[in-house]
C-alpha positions, 0 to 999 in steps of 0.5 A, a space after each residue: 521722492 523719498 523722505 529718507 536721508 541719503 546715507 552719503 553726503 555730497 562729499 561721499 562721506 557716509 553718515 552711518 553712525 557706525 562708520 563715523 565711530 571706528 570704536 563702535 564695535 569695540 564699545 558694543 562688544 562684551 568686555 573681555 576677561 583680560 580687560 576686566 582683570 586689567 581694570 581690577 589691577 588698575 583699581 588695586 592699590 599698587 595700580 594707582 601708580 604706573 610701574 617706574 613712576 615715582 610715588 607721591 604722597 597724594 598718590 599714596 592717599 589715593 591708593 588707600 581710598 583717599 581721605 574719606 576712604 581712610 575714614 570709612 576704613 578706620 572710624 567703625 573699628 575705632 568706634 568699636 574700640 572706644 564704645 567697648 572700652 567705656 561700656 563693656 557692652 556688646 550690643 552698642 559696641 557692634 551697632 554703633 560702628 554699623 551706624 557710622 558705616 551707614 552715615 558714610 553710605 548716606 553721605 555718598 548717596 546724597 552727594 551722588 558719589 559711588 557707594 561701592 566702597 562704602 557699601 562693601 565696608 558697611 557689609 563687612 561691619 554688619 557681618 561682623 556685628 551679626 556674628 558677635 550678636 549671634 555668638 554673644 561674644 565680642 571677639 567674634 566681631 573680628 572673625 571676618 577680618 581673620 578669615 580675610 587675612 587667611 584667604 589673602 595669605 593663601 592666595 599669595 602663597 599659591 601665586 608664589 608656589 606656581 611662580 606667578 607672584 601676585 604683585 608681578 601679575 598686577 604689575 604685568 597688567 599695568 605695563 604698556 605693550 612692547 613696540 611689536 604689540 606683545 605683552 611685556 614679559 617681566 618673568 624673562 627679566 631676572 631683576 624684575 622677577 626677583 623684585 616682584 617676588 620679594 614684594 609678594 613675599 613682603 605682603 605674605 609677611 603682612 598678612 602672616 603678621 596680622 594672623 600671628 598677633 590677632 589669632 592668639 588675642 582672639 582665642 584669649 578674648 582680649 577684645 580691646 587689645 585686639 581692636 587696637 592691634 587691628 587698627 594699627 596693622 590695618 591702614 597704617 601698615 598697609 599704606 607703609 607696605 604699599 609705599 615700599 612696594 612702589 619703591 621696589 617696583 620703581 627701581 627695576 622698571 625705571 632702570 628698564 625704561 632708562 635702558 630702552 631710552 639709551 638703546 633708542 638713542 
């Protein structure tokens, strides 16, 4: 008699793991590009609150990385400002923020938490410090931030030029499919298209404002003022604009959901 177990039990139900797990093939299949983009949209700030959902203070804090995320974003820049204002020395001004960033990375490692955000932050601080040390100019510490603002501004303008505003693209990935399984086409709704376009233009304004203020300060080497302005136009302004974006998006999608409910009744 064979020692191998019968693949079917007495009730005729197969014991094959693949058959008992209807999602086995989906789990083993490579993640599609669309799924990756959807995950990226959900991880974006606006992705923390579903379209039509009322934003809350807790959701806003989560969207900007939580309390620790805010600290990881603000403290290195604040350390640079304080140290440079006191010492006017380049080396400690750029190395102390790197040390602050490393403390956050180590803390997450000790607590066995994801270090992706902390690592990205320390990488940016380290690159900024390296540029400043290489050039011997404290204002070079702000070059990466200026470049990032330029890239974000260009990307947003391109999406507007091709009539695919970036905020609309992100929201589109977050929307549930229609009853027939097709994707919700927000571009077919004039009000939704207009609001998402306006929201994208608002983000264009944010990055443009940063550049208008920071570039002249960088060119004139006003390091302390540049550091202070960067802190003000960083997390606080980002959080405020994120909140306004949520409110704008909610107006049209909340109304759309209400209309669907009324038609169903």
